[in-house]
N, C-alpha and C positions, 0 to 999 in steps of 0.2 A: 504494500500500500504506500502511495506517495501522497504528500500533503502540500497543498498550495493555497493561495489567497485569491478570492474573487472580489476584486475591488470595483464597486459599482459607481460611486460618485462620492464627493465630499461636500458637505453643507457648510455654509457660513464661513467661507475662507476666501481671502482676496486672491491668493495665488495657488490654485489647486495643483498646477503642474509641479511647482517646487515641493509641495507637500507630498504628492504621490511619489516623486523621485526619492525623497527622503524615506518614505515608507518602504520603498523597494530596497534601498540600501540596508535598512534595519532588518528587513525580511531575509535578505541574503546572509547577513551575519548571524541571524538567529536560527538558520538551518531549514527554512522553508524551501521547498523544491520547485515551486512555480509561482508566478504572479500573472494574473489574467485580468484584463480590463473589459468593461462593457463598451460597446460602440454605439453611441447615440449622437444625433445632431441636435435634437431638442429633448426636453424631459417634461412629460405631461402627467406623470403618475401622481406626484405629490406637490405640484407647483414647480416653477422654474428652479433650476439648480445649476451651479457652476460646473461646466464640463470641460474635458480636454480631448484633443484628437488622439486616439489610441496609438496610431502608428508613430506619430511624432514622439509621443510619450515613451513608448516601448524602445524606440531607438536611443533616447536619452538614457533610459534604464540600462540598456545593454552595455553602454560605455562605463557604467558605474558598478556593475555586478558581475559575478563570475559563474554562479551555479544555478541561477534561476532559469527554468523554462518559461518562455515569454510568449504571450499571444492574446487573442480576444475571445471572450465568452459572451456572446458570439457576434461576429460582423454580419449585418443584414446585407449579404453579398449582392442582391439584385439592385441596390441603390449605389453600388460602386462599379467602376469600370474594371473588368478583370485584368486587363493588361497593366493597369496602374497598381492594383493590389499585388500582382505578380512581381513587379519591380520592388515595391515596398517590402515584401516578404523576403525576397532574396537579399536585399540590403540588410534587413534585420537578422537574417540567418548568418550572414558574414560578420556583422557587428557582435553578435552574441556567441560566435564560435559554434554554430550549429544547434542553438537552443530555441529556435522559432517554432511556433505552432499557429496554424490558421483555424480558428473556430468560425463556422458559418451557419447561417440559418436564413429564414425569410424576414425576420424582424417581428417584434412584438408590439411596437408602438407605431400605429398607423400614421401619426403626425410626422414622423421622420420622412414619410413620403408625401402625404397630402398637403402639408404646410408649404411645400415647394412645388405644388402642381403635378405631382407624380401619382400614378394610380396605385392603390393598395388592393389588389385582387390576387387571392392566393394562387389561382391557376396560372396567371401571368407571372407572378413572382417565382413560382416553382419552376416554370419553364426557363426563366432567366437564370435561376440558380444552377440548374443542371447544366445548361450551356456554359455558364461562367466557370464551372468546375472543369468542364472539358477543356476550356481555353487555358485556364491557369496551369493545369497539369501538362498540357501539351507544350506550353511555353517553357515550363521548368525542365523539359527534357534536354534542352540545350541543342536540339537538332532543328533543322528547317521544318517549320510547322505551318500548315494551312488548315483553315476551318471555315466552313460555310454553314451557319445555322440560321434559325429564324430570327434570333435576337442579336447575334454577334458574328462578325466576319474577321478572319485573319488571313492575310495574303503573304504566305511564304516568309515568315519571320524567324530568324535564329536569335534566340534570347540568351544573352550571356552577361555575367557569368551564371553558371548553374548554381543552385543551392549547395551548401556544404553537405547537407543531409542526403543520404541515398536511401531509397530511390527518389525521394522527394521530401519536402517539408510535410510533416504530418498534418492531415486535415481532420478536424473533429466536427461532426455535424450535430446541431442542436434540433430539438423538436420531439413531439410525442405522437404525431400522426403516423399512419401507415406509410405514407410517402417519405416522411422524415426517417423512419426506421430503415426502410429499404435503401434510402440514400446513404445513411450512415454505414450500412453493411458494405458499401463499395470502397470505403475509405479506412482511416486508421482509428476512429473513435466516435463515441456517441456522448453528447453532453445533455444533462438533465438537471433541473433544479429540484431540491427537496424543501423541507419546511423552513420558512423564514418568518417566524411569529412577529418580529418587529415591523415587518411590512405587510402583515395580515395575509401572507401567502402560504397556502397549504402545501403546495408543491407535490412532487411525486413521492410516494412512500417507497421504502425498500422492497416491499412486496410487488409494487407496480414495476419497479426497476427490474426485478427478477423476471417477471413475465415478458417485459419488453426485450430484455437481453436474450431470452430464448427465441423470440421472433427474429431478432437481428442475426443470431447464429444460424437460424434456418435459412435466411436469405443469403448469407455469406457463401462465396464460392472459393475463397482462399483460406488457408490455414495460418496466415501471418498473425502475429500478435495484434490484439485489438484492445483499445482502452475504453473503459466506461468511466466517465467523469461526473461526479455527483457533488453539486454545490448545496450547502445548507448552512444554517446557524449551528455551530457546534454546541452541544449541551455543555453547560458549565460544570455540572457534577461529574467528577472523574469516572465514577463507576458507570454512569449512563453513557458517557462518551466512549468508554472502553467497549461497552456492549454494542453501541451503534457501529463502531469501527469493525468489530468482529462480524456483525451481521452484514455490513456492507461488503466486507471481504468475501463472505460466504455466497453472495449473489453475483460476484464477479466485478464489483467496483474496483478500479485500479488507482483512481485519484479521488481524494476527498478535498473539496475546496471550502475554506472558511469564508463566509460572507463578511466583507468589511464595507460598511456604508453608514451614512449619516443618521438614518433612522434608528440605528442600533447603538452606535457609539458616538461620543464626542470625538473631536480630532485627537485629543490627548489620549483618550481611552483606546482609540484604535491603534495608535502607536504603541501603547503599553501592551495591548493584546498581541500585536505582532512581535514585539520584543521578547515575549515569553516563549516564542517558538512553537513548533508544531507539537501535536500530542506525542507523548512518549509511551508507545504501546508495546508491551513485551510480546 
């Protein structure tokens, strides 16, 4: 089991970029194994909040840390150009010495699309996501690549340098629909959120994770390692946390992510929680 941080946003702070960078440095020293950022343009769930661009932020973090796996949980890929994300991720992979991850999904906040005149229709977004994944994996091959889809076109592009990681930067797919589970089965991991009481979010139970994991396994055609990433608010009681980790391990979870966000912690409390390090489970 690996333990990381799911950093959603920071409230009531003038310079969130500086704060998150400091948080990442503390996390690296404290022994956390990964740090993952949400990817939003706007924030409509609990009123406006200070946000940062995740890829700019992760590039800065990569220059100040050594051990953290870095990525997004998750990027709404249909609202980004796949060729631009491909370049950003390769750059991050080199800056981090091969520690980049791309988390993708359709997006949970419609206003990230509609506030800027874009359509928020799941069928359209799913089509764009699948094609975007074809494009980004083709570009990462480092060979001449051509693609003609309904949403994207690539005309004989050789994209260099290649990522450090082989055969490619890992792609983790978020979502709970049948389509999302099938999509995840084609890549390196599946991301799902668990209970987050501070945000009044019930999330997926570990029983639901177990059922979904079996479906993903049924869809998979490769025997390669596959990650299941489960984000939640870690229980404060040590015995409850220990039992939660044991149960998560038994249903195939490989990463557990502690939720760090303003509804749960003050800025100082969040730093203190991160400084304590990941759970010590025998």
